N, C-alpha and C positions, 0 to 999 in steps of 0.2 A: 399242394403246396398247402399246408395247414392254415397258412396267413394270407393268403391270396387276397389282393384288393385291399387290404389293410392297410392304413397309413399310420406311421410309426414317427414318434420324434425321440431321438438318444441325444442325451448331453454329454460333453466331452468324448465327441466319438471321432475325434483326431488322431486318437492312437489308443494301445492298449486295450483294457477291457471294454472300454466305450467301441472302439473300433471292431473289434471282434463281434459285438453285438451286432451292432449294425450291419456287417456283411452275413451274419447269420439270420439276422430278420429279411434279409433281402434274397437268400436262398430259401427261405421259408414261405418267399411270395410275398413280404410287404414292400411296399414303398416308403423311402427313408429319407427322414428331414435328419441330416448330420449337423450337429452343432457343436460347435468349439470356441474357446477363446483365438486360436489362434486360426485367422481365415484359411491359412492353405493346407493345413493338414485338413481341417473341414472339408476343403475342395478334394483333397486327394480322397477321403473317404467316400464321397459322394459319386467320385469316378468308378470307385470299386464296386457300389452298388449298380450303378448304370451298367457296369461289364457283366452285372449278373440279370441283365433285360428287366432292371425294377427301375423306377422313376426315382429320382432324388433331387433333393434342395441342399445347399451347403450355407450354412447360416454362421458367422462370427456373430456370437453374444456373451457378456459376462453374465453368469447365473446369480452373482452376488447382488443385482442393480434390477430393481424390479420394471423401470423401464425398458431394460433390454430383454426383461423377459417377454414382457408385453409384446414387444416386437418381434422376438422370435415368433410366438406363437401366432401372432397374428398374420407375419409371413408366410406362416406354414399353413394357416387354414388359408388363407389368399391363395397358394398354391394349389391345395390338394382338398380345398372344402370342408374337411373334417378331421378331427384326429380320434384314432381307435387305441393307441399303445403310446405311453410316455416310458422310455427308461431315463430315468433320473441318475446318471452314472458320476458327473462331473464331481472333480475331488481334490484336494490338496492335502499336504503334511509336510513334514519335515522330522528328522531325527532327534529328539531330545529328551533328556532326563526330565523327571518333576520339577526340579530345582532350575533347571534351566529354561523353562516355558515361557515367554514372557508375554504381556499384554497384548502385544502385537501378534505374537501367534496365535494367540486366544481367537482374536478378532478375526484374522484374515482365513482361519481354518474354518471358525464356525459361519462367517460369511458366504463362503461356499457351502459346505457339507452338510450344514444344517439350514440356515436361512435360504440358502439356495433351491435346495431339496423342497422346503414346504412352498415356497413362492411358486416354483415350477409345477408343483401338484397343485397348488389351488388355482392359480390359472388356467392350465390345461382342464382341471374338473369345469370349469366356467362353461368349457367346450363340450366335455362328455354328458353333463348334468342333463342339456335339453335332450341329448338323444338317447339318454336311458341305457348306455352302456359303455364299455371302458374297461380298459387295462391299463394299471399303473403298477411297474416294476423299481423299487428304488434298490439301489447299490450302498448297502451297509457295509459291515466288515465283522469279523468275529473279534477284534477289538469292543466293538460295543456289546460283546458278553462278557467282557473280562480277562479276554487272551493276554497272558504276560509279558509277550512279545511285541506288544504295541509300538508304533514309532513314537508316541508322546500322548500325555493325558488328555490333552484338548483333542485330540483325534479321535481317542477313545471317546472322550463325552459325546464328540459330534454326530458318531456312528451310532453311539446310544441311543442319540434322539431320533437319529433315522429309524430305529427300530420301534422304538414308543410312536413315533409319528405315524409309522404304519399302520400300526394298532390299531389306533385313534382314527385316522382316516378311514380306515378299511370299515369299520364300524360306522361312520357317518356317512360314507357314501355308498353303502351297501343297498339302501331305499332305491336307488339309481341303478343298480347292476353294475356297478365300478368296482374291480377287484383292484385289492390293493394288496402287494405283497412285497418281501426285501430277500435280497439275496446277500449273506454274508462270504465274502470270499475271504480264505486264510491267505498265507504268503503267496503271491502272485507275481511272476515276471511282468515288469512293466516299468517304465521312466521312474517313476515314484521309488519304484522296489529297489532298483538300480542305484538310485540316488542313498537312499536308506541305507542300503547294503554296503556301500563305498564308506559312509560315516562312519559305520559299525566297525567295520574292518580297520579302519584307520584306528578309532579310538582303542581296538584291542590289539594292535600291532600284527594283523593278520592281513594276508592278500584276500583281494576279492573272491576269489577261487576258495581258499580256506576256509572262510568265513561261512560262504552258501553252504559246502560240506558240511560244517557243525551244523548249522541250522538245520539241513535235511534230514539229519541223524534223528531230530525229535520228532519228524512227523511220522506217524504210523504207516504210511504207505511210501516212507522214503522219497517222495517227490513233489516239489512245489506245483503251486497251479500256472499252467498258461494262461493268458485271457480265453483261449479256445475253450478251457474246461468250463467258465463260467456261462460262455453265450448260449449252450444247448438249455440251460436252465431258464432263462430268460425268453428264449422261444417258446418254451412249454409254457409258462406263466402268463406269456401274453396269448396264448390259444384257448379255443373253445375246450382242449382237454383239462384246461383246469380252472372252469366255468364256476366249480362250487369250492374253490381253494381262494381264501382270503385273508389278511391279517397275520400271515406266516412270514418267517424270517428263518431262509433255509442256509445252513451250512455250505459251501464247498472248499473244503481244508484239507483234504487228505488223512483227516481224522484228528486233528490238531487237538481242537475241543469236541464233546460230544454232549450235547443238550436237548 
């Protein structure tokens, strides 16, 4: 088990990509703090971790609130003594044309997707720096690289911020042997995906099934991601196998964009 004995924190762990990553980390040997805004889904993921014979802690927290972030990390350290791995996954969006994005949309999306990612990273780095080791994996999106099918412009901007933050943080935390990388999923089946797909289907007068088939046709591999397609890369980036990889943003998208 390549992550045996490691302590990991996964935000947005209650469902979708975050849950898949939390379970994959546990299967690789890590103990997992499952963080989610929804306390019950956080507990469900924590139970799934324990079913894999790893220790877990469920924490309900809003990653857009610095006091909540501090509490979340303090509880994690109190329970496990340190943090070796952070997966910054929590995120939000909605389907909207550029002329439909409101100030409220912008503030809500950036509060979680950009502010939350930065301050979770910063708070965890305070724990990692004295240990002079750590792995941080930020979940960005191909939307942050200009993918035309993004849910909205505010979301794309927030994920572009995550990619830029990843590079700068990698440079500034490298002296402490802390690796920082990003994963950029393409279209991934999740609660957010279904919400956006349903909205787009309604706008275009199609059924959800028709909309999904149409969108899959533009993917070179002709299939969307499942959350489990993202998780193995997160495990690898958290492992010693990636010890000399930092500041990178890897696409997992079936070939939608190539850079």
